[in-house]
Every structure is written in C-alpha cells, then in structure tokens.
PDB file of N, H, CA, C and O in Angstrom:
ATOM      1  N   MET A   1      28.776 -29.856 -82.189  1.00  0.00           N
ATOM      2  CA  MET A   1      29.006 -30.397 -80.870  1.00  0.00           C
ATOM      3  C   MET A   1      30.152 -29.687 -80.160  1.00  0.00           C
ATOM      4  O   MET A   1      30.090 -29.448 -78.954  1.00  0.00           O
ATOM      5  N   TRP A   2      31.196 -29.350 -80.912  1.00  0.00           N
ATOM      6  H   TRP A   2      31.246 -29.544 -81.892  1.00  0.00           H
ATOM      7  CA  TRP A   2      32.347 -28.717 -80.283  1.00  0.00           C
ATOM      8  C   TRP A   2      32.018 -27.347 -79.725  1.00  0.00           C
ATOM      9  O   TRP A   2      32.648 -26.890 -78.771  1.00  0.00           O
ATOM     10  N   VAL A   3      31.028 -26.688 -80.323  1.00  0.00           N
ATOM     11  H   VAL A   3      30.517 -27.059 -81.098  1.00  0.00           H
ATOM     12  CA  VAL A   3      30.678 -25.368 -79.800  1.00  0.00           C
ATOM     13  C   VAL A   3      30.109 -25.489 -78.391  1.00  0.00           C
ATOM     14  O   VAL A   3      30.336 -24.611 -77.559  1.00  0.00           O
ATOM     15  N   TRP A   4      29.374 -26.562 -78.111  1.00  0.00           N
ATOM     16  H   TRP A   4      29.190 -27.276 -78.786  1.00  0.00           H
ATOM     17  CA  TRP A   4      28.814 -26.728 -76.766  1.00  0.00           C
ATOM     18  C   TRP A   4      29.896 -27.083 -75.758  1.00  0.00           C
ATOM     19  O   TRP A   4      29.809 -26.691 -74.595  1.00  0.00           O
ATOM     20  N   VAL A   5      30.914 -27.820 -76.189  1.00  0.00           N
ATOM     21  H   VAL A   5      30.985 -28.138 -77.134  1.00  0.00           H
ATOM     22  CA  VAL A   5      32.042 -28.100 -75.301  1.00  0.00           C
ATOM     23  C   VAL A   5      32.757 -26.799 -74.965  1.00  0.00           C
ATOM     24  O   VAL A   5      33.119 -26.560 -73.813  1.00  0.00           O
ATOM     25  N   PHE A   6      32.958 -25.960 -75.975  1.00  0.00           N
ATOM     26  H   PHE A   6      32.664 -26.153 -76.911  1.00  0.00           H
ATOM     27  CA  PHE A   6      33.633 -24.689 -75.742  1.00  0.00           C
ATOM     28  C   PHE A   6      32.782 -23.756 -74.887  1.00  0.00           C
ATOM     29  O   PHE A   6      33.302 -23.063 -74.013  1.00  0.00           O
ATOM     30  N   VAL A   7      31.476 -23.739 -75.139  1.00  0.00           N
ATOM     31  H   VAL A   7      31.054 -24.302 -75.850  1.00  0.00           H
ATOM     32  CA  VAL A   7      30.582 -22.904 -74.332  1.00  0.00           C
ATOM     33  C   VAL A   7      30.582 -23.384 -72.881  1.00  0.00           C
ATOM     34  O   VAL A   7      30.604 -22.565 -71.963  1.00  0.00           O
ATOM     35  N   GLY A   8      30.559 -24.688 -72.666  1.00  0.00           N
ATOM     36  H   GLY A   8      30.541 -25.354 -73.412  1.00  0.00           H
ATOM     37  CA  GLY A   8      30.604 -25.212 -71.303  1.00  0.00           C
ATOM     38  C   GLY A   8      31.907 -24.868 -70.605  1.00  0.00           C
ATOM     39  O   GLY A   8      31.910 -24.481 -69.437  1.00  0.00           O
ATOM     40  N   PHE A   9      33.021 -25.011 -71.327  1.00  0.00           N
ATOM     41  H   PHE A   9      33.019 -25.325 -72.276  1.00  0.00           H
ATOM     42  CA  PHE A   9      34.317 -24.651 -70.752  1.00  0.00           C
ATOM     43  C   PHE A   9      34.369 -23.171 -70.430  1.00  0.00           C
ATOM     44  O   PHE A   9      34.862 -22.786 -69.370  1.00  0.00           O
ATOM     45  N   THR A  10      33.864 -22.331 -71.333  1.00  0.00           N
ATOM     46  H   THR A  10      33.464 -22.645 -72.194  1.00  0.00           H
ATOM     47  CA  THR A  10      33.864 -20.892 -71.099  1.00  0.00           C
ATOM     48  C   THR A  10      32.975 -20.525 -69.921  1.00  0.00           C
ATOM     49  O   THR A  10      33.311 -19.634 -69.141  1.00  0.00           O
ATOM     50  N   ALA A  11      31.849 -21.202 -69.788  1.00  0.00           N
ATOM     51  H   ALA A  11      31.575 -21.926 -70.421  1.00  0.00           H
ATOM     52  CA  ALA A  11      30.962 -20.930 -68.654  1.00  0.00           C
ATOM     53  C   ALA A  11      31.644 -21.298 -67.337  1.00  0.00           C
ATOM     54  O   ALA A  11      31.572 -20.540 -66.370  1.00  0.00           O
ATOM     55  N   LEU A  12      32.302 -22.447 -67.294  1.00  0.00           N
ATOM     56  H   LEU A  12      32.361 -23.063 -68.080  1.00  0.00           H
ATOM     57  CA  LEU A  12      33.024 -22.830 -66.077  1.00  0.00           C
ATOM     58  C   LEU A  12      34.158 -21.860 -65.779  1.00  0.00           C
ATOM     59  O   LEU A  12      34.395 -21.503 -64.625  1.00  0.00           O
ATOM     60  N   TRP A  13      34.859 -21.436 -66.830  1.00  0.00           N
ATOM     61  H   TRP A  13      34.666 -21.727 -67.767  1.00  0.00           H
ATOM     62  CA  TRP A  13      35.954 -20.483 -66.656  1.00  0.00           C
ATOM     63  C   TRP A  13      35.439 -19.156 -66.116  1.00  0.00           C
ATOM     64  O   TRP A  13      36.055 -18.566 -65.228  1.00  0.00           O
ATOM     65  N   SER A  14      34.308 -18.680 -66.649  1.00  0.00           N
ATOM     66  H   SER A  14      33.808 -19.159 -67.370  1.00  0.00           H
ATOM     67  CA  SER A  14      33.779 -17.400 -66.180  1.00  0.00           C
ATOM     68  C   SER A  14      33.261 -17.509 -64.747  1.00  0.00           C
ATOM     69  O   SER A  14      33.404 -16.567 -63.968  1.00  0.00           O
ATOM     70  N   VAL A  15      32.664 -18.641 -64.391  1.00  0.00           N
ATOM     71  H   VAL A  15      32.547 -19.406 -65.024  1.00  0.00           H
ATOM     72  CA  VAL A  15      32.216 -18.817 -63.006  1.00  0.00           C
ATOM     73  C   VAL A  15      33.421 -18.867 -62.069  1.00  0.00           C
ATOM     74  O   VAL A  15      33.382 -18.303 -60.976  1.00  0.00           O
ATOM     75  N   GLY A  16      34.481 -19.536 -62.491  1.00  0.00           N
ATOM     76  H   GLY A  16      34.513 -19.994 -63.379  1.00  0.00           H
ATOM     77  CA  GLY A  16      35.703 -19.543 -61.686  1.00  0.00           C
ATOM     78  C   GLY A  16      36.285 -18.159 -61.522  1.00  0.00           C
ATOM     79  O   GLY A  16      36.744 -17.799 -60.438  1.00  0.00           O
ATOM     80  N   ASN A  17      36.271 -17.382 -62.582  1.00  0.00           N
ATOM     81  H   ASN A  17      35.898 -17.673 -63.463  1.00  0.00           H
ATOM     82  CA  ASN A  17      36.758 -16.010 -62.479  1.00  0.00           C
ATOM     83  C   ASN A  17      35.878 -15.164 -61.583  1.00  0.00           C
ATOM     84  O   ASN A  17      36.371 -14.294 -60.865  1.00  0.00           O
ATOM     85  N   LEU A  18      34.581 -15.411 -61.620  1.00  0.00           N
ATOM     86  H   LEU A  18      34.181 -16.118 -62.204  1.00  0.00           H
ATOM     87  CA  LEU A  18      33.684 -14.678 -60.734  1.00  0.00           C
ATOM     88  C   LEU A  18      34.002 -14.980 -59.274  1.00  0.00           C
ATOM     89  O   LEU A  18      34.026 -14.071 -58.443  1.00  0.00           O
ATOM     90  N   VAL A  19      34.244 -16.235 -58.961  1.00  0.00           N
ATOM     91  H   VAL A  19      34.224 -16.973 -59.635  1.00  0.00           H
ATOM     92  CA  VAL A  19      34.562 -16.600 -57.577  1.00  0.00           C
ATOM     93  C   VAL A  19      35.881 -15.973 -57.154  1.00  0.00           C
ATOM     94  O   VAL A  19      35.985 -15.417 -56.060  1.00  0.00           O
ATOM     95  N   VAL A  20      36.893 -16.060 -58.021  1.00  0.00           N
ATOM     96  H   VAL A  20      36.808 -16.512 -58.909  1.00  0.00           H
ATOM     97  CA  VAL A  20      38.199 -15.496 -57.685  1.00  0.00           C
ATOM     98  C   VAL A  20      38.107 -13.986 -57.551  1.00  0.00           C
ATOM     99  O   VAL A  20      38.699 -13.418 -56.634  1.00  0.00           O
ATOM    100  N   ALA A  21      37.381 -13.323 -58.442  1.00  0.00           N
ATOM    101  H   ALA A  21      36.900 -13.785 -59.188  1.00  0.00           H
ATOM    102  CA  ALA A  21      37.265 -11.872 -58.370  1.00  0.00           C
ATOM    103  C   ALA A  21      36.452 -11.443 -57.162  1.00  0.00           C
ATOM    104  O   ALA A  21      36.705 -10.385 -56.587  1.00  0.00           O
ATOM    105  N   PHE A  22      35.484 -12.248 -56.775  1.00  0.00           N
ATOM    106  H   PHE A  22      35.278 -13.108 -57.242  1.00  0.00           H
ATOM    107  CA  PHE A  22      34.677 -11.878 -55.615  1.00  0.00           C
ATOM    108  C   PHE A  22      35.462 -12.047 -54.323  1.00  0.00           C
ATOM    109  O   PHE A  22      35.268 -11.284 -53.376  1.00  0.00           O
ATOM    110  N   VAL A  23      36.350 -13.043 -54.275  1.00  0.00           N
ATOM    111  H   VAL A  23      36.507 -13.662 -55.043  1.00  0.00           H
ATOM    112  CA  VAL A  23      37.111 -13.289 -53.053  1.00  0.00           C
ATOM    113  C   VAL A  23      38.225 -12.266 -52.900  1.00  0.00           C
ATOM    114  O   VAL A  23      38.381 -11.680 -51.829  1.00  0.00           O
ATOM    115  N   GLU A  24      38.995 -12.043 -53.947  1.00  0.00           N
ATOM    116  H   GLU A  24      38.868 -12.519 -54.818  1.00  0.00           H
ATOM    117  CA  GLU A  24      40.114 -11.110 -53.855  1.00  0.00           C
ATOM    118  C   GLU A  24      40.300 -10.410 -55.199  1.00  0.00           C
ATOM    119  O   GLU A  24      41.074 -10.888 -56.029  1.00  0.00           O
ATOM    120  N   PRO A  25      39.622  -9.305 -55.435  1.00  0.00           N
ATOM    121  CA  PRO A  25      39.595  -8.699 -56.768  1.00  0.00           C
ATOM    122  C   PRO A  25      40.925  -8.162 -57.299  1.00  0.00           C
ATOM    123  O   PRO A  25      41.251  -8.452 -58.450  1.00  0.00           O
ATOM    124  N   PRO A  26      41.717  -7.398 -56.534  1.00  0.00           N
ATOM    125  CA  PRO A  26      42.903  -6.810 -57.177  1.00  0.00           C
ATOM    126  C   PRO A  26      43.880  -7.855 -57.706  1.00  0.00           C
ATOM    127  O   PRO A  26      44.374  -7.723 -58.825  1.00  0.00           O
ATOM    128  N   ARG A  27      44.166  -8.893 -56.916  1.00  0.00           N
ATOM    129  H   ARG A  27      43.764  -9.000 -56.006  1.00  0.00           H
ATOM    130  CA  ARG A  27      45.103  -9.913 -57.382  1.00  0.00           C
ATOM    131  C   ARG A  27      44.504 -10.727 -58.520  1.00  0.00           C
ATOM    132  O   ARG A  27      45.211 -11.114 -59.450  1.00  0.00           O
ATOM    133  N   ALA A  28      43.213 -10.985 -58.450  1.00  0.00           N
ATOM    134  H   ALA A  28      42.638 -10.670 -57.694  1.00  0.00           H
ATOM    135  CA  ALA A  28      42.567 -11.769 -59.494  1.00  0.00           C
ATOM    136  C   ALA A  28      42.524 -11.011 -60.809  1.00  0.00           C
ATOM    137  O   ALA A  28      42.697 -11.604 -61.874  1.00  0.00           O
ATOM    138  N   LEU A  29      42.298  -9.720 -60.745  1.00  0.00           N
ATOM    139  H   LEU A  29      42.158  -9.238 -59.880  1.00  0.00           H
ATOM    140  CA  LEU A  29      42.211  -8.937 -61.970  1.00  0.00           C
ATOM    141  C   LEU A  29      43.572  -8.551 -62.519  1.00  0.00           C
ATOM    142  O   LEU A  29      43.677  -8.173 -63.686  1.00  0.00           O
ATOM    143  N   ALA A  30      44.612  -8.638 -61.708  1.00  0.00           N
ATOM    144  H   ALA A  30      44.526  -8.944 -60.760  1.00  0.00           H
ATOM    145  CA  ALA A  30      45.933  -8.213 -62.162  1.00  0.00           C
ATOM    146  C   ALA A  30      46.450  -9.086 -63.300  1.00  0.00           C
ATOM    147  O   ALA A  30      47.115  -8.578 -64.203  1.00  0.00           O
ATOM    148  N   TRP A  31      46.163 -10.384 -63.279  1.00  0.00           N
ATOM    149  H   TRP A  31      45.623 -10.796 -62.546  1.00  0.00           H
ATOM    150  CA  TRP A  31      46.666 -11.251 -64.350  1.00  0.00           C
ATOM    151  C   TRP A  31      45.718 -11.325 -65.532  1.00  0.00           C
ATOM    152  O   TRP A  31      46.088 -11.850 -66.583  1.00  0.00           O
ATOM    153  N   MET A  32      44.492 -10.808 -65.385  1.00  0.00           N
ATOM    154  H   MET A  32      44.192 -10.382 -64.531  1.00  0.00           H
ATOM    155  CA  MET A  32      43.516 -10.890 -66.466  1.00  0.00           C
ATOM    156  C   MET A  32      43.463  -9.632 -67.320  1.00  0.00           C
ATOM    157  O   MET A  32      43.113  -9.699 -68.498  1.00  0.00           O
ATOM    158  N   PHE A  33      43.805  -8.496 -66.745  1.00  0.00           N
ATOM    159  H   PHE A  33      44.090  -8.442 -65.788  1.00  0.00           H
ATOM    160  CA  PHE A  33      43.601  -7.227 -67.424  1.00  0.00           C
ATOM    161  C   PHE A  33      44.887  -6.414 -67.415  1.00  0.00           C
ATOM    162  O   PHE A  33      45.820  -6.736 -66.680  1.00  0.00           O
ATOM    163  N   PRO A  34      44.943  -5.363 -68.227  1.00  0.00           N
ATOM    164  CA  PRO A  34      46.129  -4.500 -68.223  1.00  0.00           C
ATOM    165  C   PRO A  34      46.348  -3.849 -66.859  1.00  0.00           C
ATOM    166  O   PRO A  34      45.467  -3.868 -65.998  1.00  0.00           O
ATOM    167  N   ARG A  35      47.516  -3.281 -66.679  1.00  0.00           N
ATOM    168  H   ARG A  35      48.232  -3.265 -67.378  1.00  0.00           H
ATOM    169  CA  ARG A  35      47.872  -2.705 -65.381  1.00  0.00           C
ATOM    170  C   ARG A  35      46.992  -1.526 -65.004  1.00  0.00           C
ATOM    171  O   ARG A  35      46.724  -1.315 -63.821  1.00  0.00           O
ATOM    172  N   ARG A  36      46.542  -0.764 -65.968  1.00  0.00           N
ATOM    173  H   ARG A  36      46.760  -0.935 -66.929  1.00  0.00           H
ATOM    174  CA  ARG A  36      45.690   0.386 -65.643  1.00  0.00           C
ATOM    175  C   ARG A  36      44.375  -0.063 -65.031  1.00  0.00           C
ATOM    176  O   ARG A  36      43.889   0.541 -64.075  1.00  0.00           O
ATOM    177  N   VAL A  37      43.806  -1.118 -65.579  1.00  0.00           N
ATOM    178  H   VAL A  37      44.201  -1.609 -66.356  1.00  0.00           H
ATOM    179  CA  VAL A  37      42.539  -1.623 -65.038  1.00  0.00           C
ATOM    180  C   VAL A  37      42.766  -2.225 -63.662  1.00  0.00           C
ATOM    181  O   VAL A  37      41.965  -2.007 -62.754  1.00  0.00           O
ATOM    182  N   ALA A  38      43.844  -2.977 -63.494  1.00  0.00           N
ATOM    183  H   ALA A  38      44.496  -3.154 -64.232  1.00  0.00           H
ATOM    184  CA  ALA A  38      44.142  -3.563 -62.186  1.00  0.00           C
ATOM    185  C   ALA A  38      44.415  -2.473 -61.156  1.00  0.00           C
ATOM    186  O   ALA A  38      44.012  -2.599 -59.999  1.00  0.00           O
ATOM    187  N   ALA A  39      45.099  -1.401 -61.566  1.00  0.00           N
ATOM    188  H   ALA A  39      45.427  -1.299 -62.506  1.00  0.00           H
ATOM    189  CA  ALA A  39      45.359  -0.295 -60.644  1.00  0.00           C
ATOM    190  C   ALA A  39      44.065   0.406 -60.255  1.00  0.00           C
ATOM    191  O   ALA A  39      43.912   0.844 -59.115  1.00  0.00           O
ATOM    192  N   PHE A  40      43.135   0.513 -61.196  1.00  0.00           N
ATOM    193  H   PHE A  40      43.259   0.157 -62.123  1.00  0.00           H
ATOM    194  CA  PHE A  40      41.847   1.123 -60.872  1.00  0.00           C
ATOM    195  C   PHE A  40      41.128   0.318 -59.799  1.00  0.00           C
ATOM    196  O   PHE A  40      40.592   0.887 -58.849  1.00  0.00           O
ATOM    197  N   PHE A  41      41.114  -0.997 -59.945  1.00  0.00           N
ATOM    198  H   PHE A  41      41.550  -1.459 -60.717  1.00  0.00           H
ATOM    199  CA  PHE A  41      40.436  -1.825 -58.956  1.00  0.00           C
ATOM    200  C   PHE A  41      41.194  -1.848 -57.630  1.00  0.00           C
ATOM    201  O   PHE A  41      40.586  -2.074 -56.583  1.00  0.00           O
ATOM    202  N   ALA A  42      42.499  -1.620 -57.652  1.00  0.00           N
ATOM    203  H   ALA A  42      42.992  -1.436 -58.502  1.00  0.00           H
ATOM    204  CA  ALA A  42      43.263  -1.618 -56.407  1.00  0.00           C
ATOM    205  C   ALA A  42      42.955  -0.389 -55.561  1.00  0.00           C
ATOM    206  O   ALA A  42      43.059  -0.445 -54.336  1.00  0.00           O
ATOM    207  N   PHE A  43      42.575   0.727 -56.196  1.00  0.00           N
ATOM    208  H   PHE A  43      42.491   0.773 -57.191  1.00  0.00           H
ATOM    209  CA  PHE A  43      42.315   1.957 -55.456  1.00  0.00           C
ATOM    210  C   PHE A  43      40.846   2.168 -55.114  1.00  0.00           C
ATOM    211  O   PHE A  43      40.502   3.154 -54.463  1.00  0.00           O
ATOM    212  N   VAL A  44      39.983   1.269 -55.536  1.00  0.00           N
ATOM    213  H   VAL A  44      40.262   0.467 -56.064  1.00  0.00           H
ATOM    214  CA  VAL A  44      38.563   1.375 -55.204  1.00  0.00           C
ATOM    215  C   VAL A  44      38.368   0.870 -53.775  1.00  0.00           C
ATOM    216  O   VAL A  44      38.991  -0.119 -53.390  1.00  0.00           O
ATOM    217  N   PRO A  45      37.520   1.525 -52.982  1.00  0.00           N
ATOM    218  CA  PRO A  45      37.308   1.071 -51.597  1.00  0.00           C
ATOM    219  C   PRO A  45      36.812  -0.375 -51.522  1.00  0.00           C
ATOM    220  O   PRO A  45      36.324  -0.929 -52.507  1.00  0.00           O
ATOM    221  N   SER A  46      36.941  -0.957 -50.367  1.00  0.00           N
ATOM    222  H   SER A  46      37.337  -0.507 -49.567  1.00  0.00           H
ATOM    223  CA  SER A  46      36.771  -2.396 -50.184  1.00  0.00           C
ATOM    224  C   SER A  46      35.447  -2.991 -50.647  1.00  0.00           C
ATOM    225  O   SER A  46      35.486  -3.955 -51.412  1.00  0.00           O
ATOM    226  N   PRO A  47      34.290  -2.498 -50.250  1.00  0.00           N
ATOM    227  CA  PRO A  47      33.093  -3.216 -50.725  1.00  0.00           C
ATOM    228  C   PRO A  47      32.839  -3.036 -52.213  1.00  0.00           C
ATOM    229  O   PRO A  47      32.223  -3.897 -52.841  1.00  0.00           O
ATOM    230  N   PHE A  48      33.306  -1.928 -52.788  1.00  0.00           N
ATOM    231  H   PHE A  48      33.806  -1.229 -52.278  1.00  0.00           H
ATOM    232  CA  PHE A  48      32.977  -1.642 -54.181  1.00  0.00           C
ATOM    233  C   PHE A  48      33.884  -2.376 -55.158  1.00  0.00           C
ATOM    234  O   PHE A  48      33.466  -2.656 -56.282  1.00  0.00           O
ATOM    235  N   ASP A  49      35.114  -2.695 -54.762  1.00  0.00           N
ATOM    236  H   ASP A  49      35.454  -2.467 -53.849  1.00  0.00           H
ATOM    237  CA  ASP A  49      35.991  -3.404 -55.697  1.00  0.00           C
ATOM    238  C   ASP A  49      35.482  -4.814 -55.944  1.00  0.00           C
ATOM    239  O   ASP A  49      35.612  -5.322 -57.058  1.00  0.00           O
ATOM    240  N   ARG A  50      34.915  -5.450 -54.952  1.00  0.00           N
ATOM    241  H   ARG A  50      34.809  -5.037 -54.048  1.00  0.00           H
ATOM    242  CA  ARG A  50      34.353  -6.784 -55.169  1.00  0.00           C
ATOM    243  C   ARG A  50      33.121  -6.718 -56.051  1.00  0.00           C
ATOM    244  O   ARG A  50      32.921  -7.573 -56.914  1.00  0.00           O
ATOM    245  N   ILE A  51      32.298  -5.708 -55.836  1.00  0.00           N
ATOM    246  H   ILE A  51      32.460  -5.014 -55.135  1.00  0.00           H
ATOM    247  CA  ILE A  51      31.098  -5.564 -56.661  1.00  0.00           C
ATOM    248  C   ILE A  51      31.483  -5.276 -58.107  1.00  0.00           C
ATOM    249  O   ILE A  51      30.908  -5.859 -59.026  1.00  0.00           O
ATOM    250  N   LEU A  52      32.448  -4.385 -58.322  1.00  0.00           N
ATOM    251  H   LEU A  52      32.916  -3.911 -57.576  1.00  0.00           H
ATOM    252  CA  LEU A  52      32.884  -4.067 -59.687  1.00  0.00           C
ATOM    253  C   LEU A  52      33.534  -5.271 -60.357  1.00  0.00           C
ATOM    254  O   LEU A  52      33.252  -5.559 -61.521  1.00  0.00           O
ATOM    255  N   GLY A  53      34.393  -5.970 -59.642  1.00  0.00           N
ATOM    256  H   GLY A  53      34.622  -5.737 -58.697  1.00  0.00           H
ATOM    257  CA  GLY A  53      35.026  -7.152 -60.225  1.00  0.00           C
ATOM    258  C   GLY A  53      34.018  -8.237 -60.550  1.00  0.00           C
ATOM    259  O   GLY A  53      34.094  -8.870 -61.604  1.00  0.00           O
ATOM    260  N   PHE A  54      33.090  -8.449 -59.661  1.00  0.00           N
ATOM    261  H   PHE A  54      33.028  -7.935 -58.805  1.00  0.00           H
ATOM    262  CA  PHE A  54      32.038  -9.440 -59.889  1.00  0.00           C
ATOM    263  C   PHE A  54      31.196  -9.067 -61.099  1.00  0.00           C
ATOM    264  O   PHE A  54      30.915  -9.911 -61.950  1.00  0.00           O
ATOM    265  N   SER A  55      30.793  -7.804 -61.177  1.00  0.00           N
ATOM    266  H   SER A  55      31.021  -7.118 -60.486  1.00  0.00           H
ATOM    267  CA  SER A  55      29.940  -7.361 -62.288  1.00  0.00           C
ATOM    268  C   SER A  55      30.680  -7.419 -63.622  1.00  0.00           C
ATOM    269  O   SER A  55      30.118  -7.850 -64.629  1.00  0.00           O
ATOM    270  N   PHE A  56      31.939  -6.985 -63.628  1.00  0.00           N
ATOM    271  H   PHE A  56      32.396  -6.635 -62.810  1.00  0.00           H
ATOM    272  CA  PHE A  56      32.700  -6.961 -64.875  1.00  0.00           C
ATOM    273  C   PHE A  56      32.928  -8.371 -65.397  1.00  0.00           C
ATOM    274  O   PHE A  56      32.772  -8.621 -66.592  1.00  0.00           O
ATOM    275  N   ASN A  57      33.294  -9.291 -64.520  1.00  0.00           N
ATOM    276  H   ASN A  57      33.421  -9.088 -63.549  1.00  0.00           H
ATOM    277  CA  ASN A  57      33.496 -10.672 -64.950  1.00  0.00           C
ATOM    278  C   ASN A  57      32.197 -11.320 -65.393  1.00  0.00           C
ATOM    279  O   ASN A  57      32.174 -12.102 -66.344  1.00  0.00           O
ATOM    280  N   ALA A  58      31.113 -10.989 -64.696  1.00  0.00           N
ATOM    281  H   ALA A  58      31.132 -10.354 -63.924  1.00  0.00           H
ATOM    282  CA  ALA A  58      29.824 -11.557 -65.086  1.00  0.00           C
ATOM    283  C   ALA A  58      29.426 -11.074 -66.472  1.00  0.00           C
ATOM    284  O   ALA A  58      28.994 -11.871 -67.306  1.00  0.00           O
ATOM    285  N   LEU A  59      29.566  -9.781 -66.727  1.00  0.00           N
ATOM    286  H   LEU A  59      29.916  -9.134 -66.051  1.00  0.00           H
ATOM    287  CA  LEU A  59      29.203  -9.247 -68.045  1.00  0.00           C
ATOM    288  C   LEU A  59      30.090  -9.820 -69.141  1.00  0.00           C
ATOM    289  O   LEU A  59      29.600 -10.188 -70.209  1.00  0.00           O
ATOM    290  N   ALA A  60      31.393  -9.897 -68.883  1.00  0.00           N
ATOM    291  H   ALA A  60      31.791  -9.598 -68.016  1.00  0.00           H
ATOM    292  CA  ALA A  60      32.303 -10.429 -69.900  1.00  0.00           C
ATOM    293  C   ALA A  60      32.025 -11.902 -70.176  1.00  0.00           C
ATOM    294  O   ALA A  60      31.999 -12.322 -71.333  1.00  0.00           O
ATOM    295  N   GLY A  61      31.818 -12.680 -69.135  1.00  0.00           N
ATOM    296  H   GLY A  61      31.838 -12.339 -68.195  1.00  0.00           H
ATOM    297  CA  GLY A  61      31.561 -14.105 -69.321  1.00  0.00           C
ATOM    298  C   GLY A  61      30.252 -14.385 -70.031  1.00  0.00           C
ATOM    299  O   GLY A  61      30.208 -15.199 -70.954  1.00  0.00           O
ATOM    300  N   PHE A  62      29.188 -13.724 -69.614  1.00  0.00           N
ATOM    301  H   PHE A  62      29.223 -13.063 -68.864  1.00  0.00           H
ATOM    302  CA  PHE A  62      27.893 -13.970 -70.242  1.00  0.00           C
ATOM    303  C   PHE A  62      27.837 -13.428 -71.670  1.00  0.00           C
ATOM    304  O   PHE A  62      27.167 -14.006 -72.526  1.00  0.00           O
ATOM    305  N   PHE A  63      28.540 -12.315 -71.935  1.00  0.00           N
ATOM    306  H   PHE A  63      29.084 -11.844 -71.240  1.00  0.00           H
ATOM    307  CA  PHE A  63      28.575 -11.788 -73.296  1.00  0.00           C
ATOM    308  C   PHE A  63      29.320 -12.738 -74.224  1.00  0.00           C
ATOM    309  O   PHE A  63      28.912 -12.932 -75.369  1.00  0.00           O
ATOM    310  N   LEU A  64      30.405 -13.331 -73.744  1.00  0.00           N
ATOM    311  H   LEU A  64      30.736 -13.174 -72.814  1.00  0.00           H
ATOM    312  CA  LEU A  64      31.149 -14.288 -74.564  1.00  0.00           C
ATOM    313  C   LEU A  64      30.316 -15.531 -74.839  1.00  0.00           C
ATOM    314  O   LEU A  64      30.295 -16.025 -75.967  1.00  0.00           O
ATOM    315  N   VAL A  65      29.633 -16.039 -73.828  1.00  0.00           N
ATOM    316  H   VAL A  65      29.650 -15.638 -72.912  1.00  0.00           H
ATOM    317  CA  VAL A  65      28.774 -17.206 -74.038  1.00  0.00           C
ATOM    318  C   VAL A  65      27.647 -16.870 -75.000  1.00  0.00           C
ATOM    319  O   VAL A  65      27.297 -17.691 -75.848  1.00  0.00           O
ATOM    320  N   TYR A  66      27.073 -15.679 -74.884  1.00  0.00           N
ATOM    321  H   TYR A  66      27.357 -15.012 -74.195  1.00  0.00           H
ATOM    322  CA  TYR A  66      26.004 -15.259 -75.797  1.00  0.00           C
ATOM    323  C   TYR A  66      26.505 -15.210 -77.238  1.00  0.00           C
ATOM    324  O   TYR A  66      25.824 -15.679 -78.150  1.00  0.00           O
ATOM    325  N   LEU A  67      27.689 -14.646 -77.442  1.00  0.00           N
ATOM    326  H   LEU A  67      28.242 -14.265 -76.701  1.00  0.00           H
ATOM    327  CA  LEU A  67      28.228 -14.582 -78.801  1.00  0.00           C
ATOM    328  C   LEU A  67      28.489 -15.973 -79.363  1.00  0.00           C
ATOM    329  O   LEU A  67      28.222 -16.227 -80.538  1.00  0.00           O
ATOM    330  N   LEU A  68      29.003 -16.864 -78.545  1.00  0.00           N
ATOM    331  H   LEU A  68      29.220 -16.658 -77.591  1.00  0.00           H
ATOM    332  CA  LEU A  68      29.279 -18.219 -79.025  1.00  0.00           C
ATOM    333  C   LEU A  68      28.000 -18.948 -79.398  1.00  0.00           C
ATOM    334  O   LEU A  68      27.943 -19.613 -80.432  1.00  0.00           O
ATOM    335  N   VAL A  69      26.989 -18.830 -78.577  1.00  0.00           N
ATOM    336  H   VAL A  69      27.035 -18.289 -77.737  1.00  0.00           H
ATOM    337  CA  VAL A  69      25.735 -19.523 -78.871  1.00  0.00           C
ATOM    338  C   VAL A  69      25.046 -18.898 -80.074  1.00  0.00           C
ATOM    339  O   VAL A  69      24.477 -19.606 -80.905  1.00  0.00           O
ATOM    340  N   ARG A  70      25.095 -17.583 -80.170  1.00  0.00           N
ATOM    341  H   ARG A  70      25.557 -17.008 -79.495  1.00  0.00           H
ATOM    342  CA  ARG A  70      24.408 -16.905 -81.273  1.00  0.00           C
ATOM    343  C   ARG A  70      25.063 -17.199 -82.616  1.00  0.00           C
ATOM    344  O   ARG A  70      24.374 -17.421 -83.612  1.00  0.00           O
ATOM    345  N   ASN A  71      26.381 -17.202 -82.644  1.00  0.00           N
ATOM    346  H   ASN A  71      26.941 -17.022 -81.835  1.00  0.00           H
ATOM    347  CA  ASN A  71      27.087 -17.393 -83.911  1.00  0.00           C
ATOM    348  C   ASN A  71      27.324 -18.859 -84.249  1.00  0.00           C
ATOM    349  O   ASN A  71      27.645 -19.173 -85.395  1.00  0.00           O
ATOM    350  N   GLN A  72      27.175 -19.760 -83.292  1.00  0.00           N
ATOM    351  H   GLN A  72      26.914 -19.505 -82.361  1.00  0.00           H
ATOM    352  CA  GLN A  72      27.371 -21.194 -83.514  1.00  0.00           C
ATOM    353  C   GLN A  72      28.714 -21.471 -84.196  1.00  0.00           C
ATOM    354  O   GLN A  72      28.768 -21.992 -85.310  1.00  0.00           O
ATOM    355  N   LEU A  73      29.771 -21.116 -83.511  1.00  0.00           N
ATOM    356  H   LEU A  73      29.726 -20.692 -82.607  1.00  0.00           H
ATOM    357  CA  LEU A  73      31.099 -21.325 -84.075  1.00  0.00           C
ATOM    358  C   LEU A  73      31.336 -22.813 -84.323  1.00  0.00           C
ATOM    359  O   LEU A  73      30.944 -23.642 -83.502  1.00  0.00           O
ATOM    360  N   PRO A  74      31.971 -23.163 -85.439  1.00  0.00           N
ATOM    361  CA  PRO A  74      32.112 -24.582 -85.800  1.00  0.00           C
ATOM    362  C   PRO A  74      33.107 -25.350 -84.944  1.00  0.00           C
ATOM    363  O   PRO A  74      33.140 -26.578 -85.024  1.00  0.00           O
ATOM    364  N   TRP A  75      33.910 -24.695 -84.139  1.00  0.00           N
ATOM    365  H   TRP A  75      33.884 -23.697 -84.074  1.00  0.00           H
ATOM    366  CA  TRP A  75      34.880 -25.426 -83.335  1.00  0.00           C
ATOM    367  C   TRP A  75      34.429 -25.462 -81.920  1.00  0.00           C
ATOM    368  O   TRP A  75      35.109 -26.035 -81.069  1.00  0.00           O
TER     369      TRP A  75
END
C-alpha cells in the first residue's frame, strides 16, 4: 500500500515540476539541478527552454514512477 502512496506523491510532485518548469524554466531548474544544467537552460532561446524543461521533467517523472511500479518497493 505504501508504494502507491509514494507513487501518487511522486506523480503529483512531477506534475508540479512540469507546471513550474513550463512557466519559468531557468529559475525552476536552478534549484533542482546542478549549476551547469541550469546555465544550459538559461542560455537556450525562449521557446526552446520551456520545451526542454517540460520534456526533461516529464521523462524524469514518468521514469521514476515506472521504476517504482515495476519494482514494487515495500515502502
């Protein structure tokens, strides 16, 4: 049961990160990733930084949820 609570929390967290990254990617990514990654997103032109931030957060969030569901962690 706890794995589903954690999966639900992780899904909500990833959706929240997607919204934050889509609205303002450089500031949103600055606290989540190392400075090199945040600097990369800061220098990307305007329409592409939102697309990259959205895609990266989506892949990271869905991959984490997939791993949790597949492995059925006991907590």
